[in-house]
C-alpha positions in Angstrom: 74.3 25.6 76.5 72.4 28.3 77.8 74.0 31.7 79.0 73.5 32.2 82.6 71.3 35.5 84.1 74.2 37.5 84.8 74.8 37.2 80.9 72.9 39.5 79.9 73.0 42.6 82.4 75.5 44.9 84.0 75.7 46.4 86.9 77.1 50.7 86.6 78.4 52.0 89.9 79.2 55.1 90.5 81.2 56.5 93.7 81.5 60.2 94.6 84.5 62.0 96.3 84.0 63.8 98.1 86.3 67.1 100.0 85.0 68.3 103.5 86.1 71.7 105.1 85.5 72.3 108.6 87.0 75.4 110.5 86.2 76.9 114.1 87.4 80.5 113.3 84.4 82.7 111.9 86.7 84.5 110.0 87.7 82.3 107.2 83.7 82.6 106.0 82.8 86.2 107.2 84.6 89.2 107.6 84.1 92.8 105.8 86.5 92.0 102.7 85.2 90.1 100.4 87.6 90.4 97.5 90.2 88.4 96.0 90.6 85.2 98.0 88.0 85.9 100.1 85.9 85.9 97.4 85.3 82.4 97.5 84.9 81.5 100.9 82.8 84.9 102.0 80.9 85.6 99.2 79.8 82.5 97.4 81.7 83.1 94.5 82.4 80.0 92.2 85.7 78.8 92.9 87.3 77.8 89.5 89.9 78.1 87.3 93.3 80.4 88.4 94.0 80.9 91.8 97.3 83.4 92.9 98.3 82.8 96.2 97.5 85.4 98.5 100.7 84.7 101.0 104.0 84.1 100.9 105.6 83.6 97.2 102.5 85.8 95.4 103.8 84.5 92.0 102.7 80.9 92.6 99.4 79.8 90.9 97.1 76.9 91.6 95.0 75.6 88.5 91.3 74.4 89.6 90.0 72.2 87.2 85.6 71.8 87.6 83.7 74.5 89.1 82.9 74.3 92.9 80.5 76.3 95.1 81.5 77.2 98.6 78.1 76.7 100.9 79.3 76.9 104.8 77.0 74.9 107.0 77.1 76.4 111.0 77.6 73.3 113.5 77.4 76.0 117.0 80.1 77.5 118.6 81.3 79.2 115.4 82.5 76.1 113.9 81.1 75.6 110.1 81.9 73.4 107.3 81.4 72.6 103.5 81.7 69.5 101.4 82.5 69.6 97.8 82.3 66.9 95.1 85.6 66.6 93.8 
């Protein structure tokens, strides 16, 4: 019995998932304050690890697995966006 050609090949399929953030307010990505939570979105610091919630109940911490670079791209009229592969 002869094997069919498909028996000799395997196909690797990879998929990527992206998160897209779109804003129309330049204060999300620019401004004089570049520390704390602003460091990730205004100062191009790598987003990773433990992030303390900056508003409301400040004892909440978000744990981010992986490392993400936030690079804003302009769309015009003050709107910008960034994408990250997750």
